C-alpha positions in Angstrom: -22.5 -0.9 21.4 -19.7 -1.9 23.9 -19.7 -6.0 22.8 -21.4 -8.2 20.4 -20.9 -9.4 16.9 -20.6 -7.4 13.6 -21.7 -8.8 10.4 -22.1 -6.7 7.3 -25.5 -6.4 5.7 -26.2 -7.1 2.1 -25.5 -5.2 -0.8 -29.0 -3.8 -1.4 -28.8 -2.1 1.7 -25.5 -0.2 1.3 -25.5 3.2 2.0 -25.0 5.6 -0.9 -21.6 6.6 -0.3 -20.1 3.1 0.1 -22.1 1.8 -2.9 -20.8 4.5 -5.1 -17.2 3.9 -4.1 -17.6 0.3 -4.7 -19.3 0.9 -8.4 -16.5 3.6 -8.8 -13.4 1.5 -8.0 -15.2 -1.3 -10.1 -15.9 0.8 -13.2 -12.0 2.4 -13.1 -10.5 -1.1 -12.4 -12.5 -2.7 -15.7 -11.5 0.8 -17.6 -8.0 0.1 -16.6 -7.9 -3.5 -18.0 -9.9 -2.7 -21.1 -7.9 0.4 -22.2 -4.6 -1.2 -21.4 -5.4 -4.5 -23.4 -7.2 -2.9 -26.3 -5.7 0.5 -26.9 -2.4 0.5 -24.8 -3.4 3.1 -22.5 -1.9 3.1 -19.0 -4.2 4.8 -16.8 -2.1 4.0 -13.6 0.5 5.4 -15.7 -1.4 8.8 -15.9 -3.4 8.9 -12.6 -1.5 6.8 -10.3 0.4 9.1 -7.4 3.7 10.3 -8.5 6.5 11.8 -6.5 6.0 15.6 -6.5 9.5 16.2 -8.0 8.6 13.8 -10.9 8.3 15.3 -14.4 4.9 12.8 -14.4 3.2 14.3 -11.3 0.0 15.6 -11.2 -1.9 17.3 -8.1 -5.0 15.7 -9.4 -3.3 12.4 -8.7 -3.9 13.0 -5.0 -7.4 11.8 -5.7 -7.4 9.9 -8.4 -4.8 7.3 -7.1 -7.5 6.1 -4.5 -9.6 4.3 -7.4 -7.0 2.7 -9.5 -5.8 -0.9 -8.3 -2.9 -2.8 -9.7 -4.7 -6.2 -9.8 -7.9 -8.5 -8.9 -6.5 -9.2 -5.7 -5.6 -5.7 -5.0 -9.1 -4.2 -5.4 -10.9 -7.3 -4.3 -9.7 -7.0 -0.8 -9.7 -3.5 -0.7 -13.1 -3.6 -1.5 -14.3 -6.0 0.8 -12.9 -4.1 3.6 -14.8 -1.0 2.5 -18.0 -3.2 2.0 -17.2 -4.9 5.6 -16.3 -2.0 7.7 -17.7 1.5 6.0 -21.3 0.1 5.5 -21.3 0.4 9.6 -19.5 3.9 9.7 -21.5 5.9 7.1 -24.8 4.5 8.9 -23.4 6.2 11.9 -21.8 8.9 10.5 -24.0 9.8 7.5 -22.8 10.2 3.8 -21.1 13.6 4.1 -19.5 12.9 7.3 -18.2 9.7 5.8 -16.9 10.9 2.2 -14.8 13.6 3.9 -13.2 11.0 6.2 -12.8 8.8 3.3 -11.1 11.4 1.4 -8.9 12.9 4.3 -7.3 9.4 5.5 -6.8 8.8 1.5 -5.2 12.2 1.3 -3.3 11.7 4.3 -1.8 8.1 3.2 -0.4 10.2 0.1 1.3 12.5 2.5 3.0 10.2 4.7 3.8 8.0 1.5 5.2 11.7 -0.1 7.4 11.9 3.3 8.9 8.0 2.9 9.6 8.6 -0.8 11.5 11.8 -0.1 13.6 10.3 2.6 14.2 7.1 0.4 15.4 8.7 -2.6 17.2 11.5 -0.8 20.5 10.0 -0.6 20.6 8.8 -4.1 19.2 12.4 -5.7 22.3 13.9 -3.5 24.7 12.0 -5.3 23.1 12.3 -8.7 22.8 15.8 -8.1 26.6 16.4 -7.1 27.5 14.8 -10.2 25.4 17.0 -12.4 26.5 20.0 -10.8 30.1 19.3 -10.7 30.5 16.6 -13.4 33.6 15.1 -13.0 35.3 11.7 -13.0 35.7 12.0 -9.1 31.6 12.5 -8.4 31.2 10.0 -11.0 32.8 7.0 -9.6 31.3 8.1 -6.4 28.0 8.1 -8.1 28.8 4.6 -9.6 29.8 2.9 -6.4 27.1 4.5 -4.3 23.8 4.1 -6.5 22.0 1.1 -7.9 20.6 1.8 -11.1 16.8 0.7 -11.5 16.8 -0.3 -15.0 16.2 -3.6 -16.6 15.6 -4.7 -20.1 12.0 -4.1 -19.9 12.7 -0.5 -18.7 12.2 0.6 -22.4 14.5 3.0 -24.5 16.7 4.0 -21.5 18.1 0.5 -21.4 20.0 1.0 -24.6 21.1 4.3 -23.2 22.3 2.7 -19.9 24.1 0.4 -21.7 25.7 3.1 -23.9 26.8 4.6 -20.5 28.4 1.9 -19.6 30.5 1.5 -22.4 31.5 5.1 -21.8 32.2 4.5 -18.2 34.7 1.7 -19.6 36.2 4.5 -21.7 36.8 6.8 -18.7 38.6 4.2 -16.8 41.2 3.9 -19.5 41.2 7.6 -20.1 39.6 9.8 -17.4 40.4 12.8 -19.7 37.7 11.6 -22.6 35.6 14.7 -22.6 33.3 13.0 -25.2 32.6 10.2 -23.0 32.3 12.7 -19.7 29.4 14.6 -21.8 27.4 11.5 -22.8 27.7 10.6 -19.1 26.4 14.0 -18.3 23.4 13.7 -21.0 22.6 9.9 -19.5 22.4 11.1 -16.0 20.3 13.8 -16.8 17.9 11.6 -18.8 18.2 9.0 -15.9 17.3 11.3 -13.0 14.0 12.0 -14.9 13.5 8.6 -14.8 14.4 7.6 -11.6 11.9 10.3 -9.9 9.1 9.2 -12.0 9.4 5.5 -11.0 7.6 5.3 -7.7 3.8 5.2 -8.4 1.4 4.3 -5.8 -2.5 3.1 -6.8 -5.0 1.6 -4.8 -7.8 2.5 -1.6 -5.7 0.9 0.9 -4.8 4.3 2.8 -8.5 5.4 3.2 -9.3 1.7 4.0 -6.9 1.4 6.5 -8.2 4.7 8.0 -11.6 3.3 8.0 -10.5 0.3 9.9 -9.0 2.6 12.4 -12.2 4.1 12.9 -14.2 1.3 13.0 -11.8 -0.2 16.1 -12.3 3.2 17.7 -16.3 3.2 17.4 -16.9 -0.6 18.0 -13.9 -1.3 20.0 -15.4 -4.9 21.5 -16.9 -6.0 18.4 -15.9 -9.2 17.4 -14.4 -9.8 14.0 -13.1 -12.7 12.4 -9.5 -13.4 11.1 -9.8 -15.4 7.9 -13.4 -16.2 9.1 -12.2 -18.4 11.8 -10.3 -16.6 14.6 -12.3 -14.2 16.6 -10.5 -11.2 17.7 -11.9 -7.9 19.5 -11.7 -5.0 16.6 -9.6 -2.9 19.2 -7.1 -5.5 19.0 -7.5 -6.3 15.6 -6.6 -2.5 14.7 -3.8 -2.5 17.0 -1.8 -5.5 16.0 -2.5 -4.7 12.2 -0.9 -1.0 12.7 1.9 -2.6 14.2 2.4 -5.2 11.6 2.3 -2.5 8.8 5.0 -0.8 11.1 7.1 -3.5 10.9 6.5 -4.2 7.5 7.3 -0.7 6.3 10.8 -0.9 7.7 11.7 -4.2 7.3 10.4 -4.8 3.5 11.2 -1.0 2.6 12.0 -2.3 -1.1 9.0 -3.9 -1.4 6.1 -2.9 -3.9 3.4 -2.3 -0.9 3.2 0.9 0.6 3.0 0.3 4.1 3.6 3.6 5.4 1.0 4.9 3.3 -1.6 2.7 5.1 -0.4 4.1 8.4 -0.5 7.3 7.1 -4.4 6.6 6.3 -4.8 5.3 10.1 -2.8 8.5 11.3 -4.8 11.0 10.0 -8.1 8.8 10.7 -7.1 9.0 14.1 -6.6 12.8 14.5 -9.7 13.5 12.4 -11.8 11.5 14.8 -10.2 12.9 17.7 -11.1 16.6 16.3 -14.6 15.5 15.4 -15.1 14.3 19.3 -13.5 17.4 20.5 -15.3 19.6 18.6 -18.5 17.8 19.8 -18.0 18.3 23.4 -20.4 20.1 25.4 -19.4 23.4 26.3 -19.0 23.7 30.2 -19.8 27.1 30.4 
């Protein structure tokens, strides 16, 4: 299996785990769209992966986030990659091993995402907590100068509260001893901290899919795949280039809505899991 071309087989011969993952993800996507449009129920808000310190966090989100997608393009490309690369892996590993790998890489992606979010939020949380622990005009001014409030007109009720906070700030500029304005500022910042921690919310099978891509490159390193169905490249180089691209985008587009480091997390956990399996399967020389 060192050389050759890889072409995925048809849907009718898909192995069971890949087939059921495709079905579950598809049904979850349809349910997300239908419930949002007909009843105003937001499954992504409930089952997407929140930051562990957020009010809306729940442990089950480590699993449920993998089966939700934001839009059609998001689910299409994830499921296409799952079909294309997961089919071969499950046929080699078997259903149980493939499912373990899929879940481990998906959860691993979530863990790396958590670390990234923690490092991203830490500077802002530090100045917010400093003000709440010692509410005074100096710490409030430091907060205003160093934090960009993540609020706009579509943020809901907190938008009006934010406008009230800005009015209180104007009062404090003229009279730093205005006790009532300072108290209202403390109340708003307590509310805003809860809102701010709830903002990060990631969904999608991308972390597990990137883990699958990594595994395919390790197991079929010299198989030829086609970028945009036209550009031939060996699987091992495709995986390396894609990983480097994700690393670059993770640093250069840190404010984007794409969780690039979560993608890398799926690849990292996948790599170490495959190395562990290979080590355990090595014949004992004694």
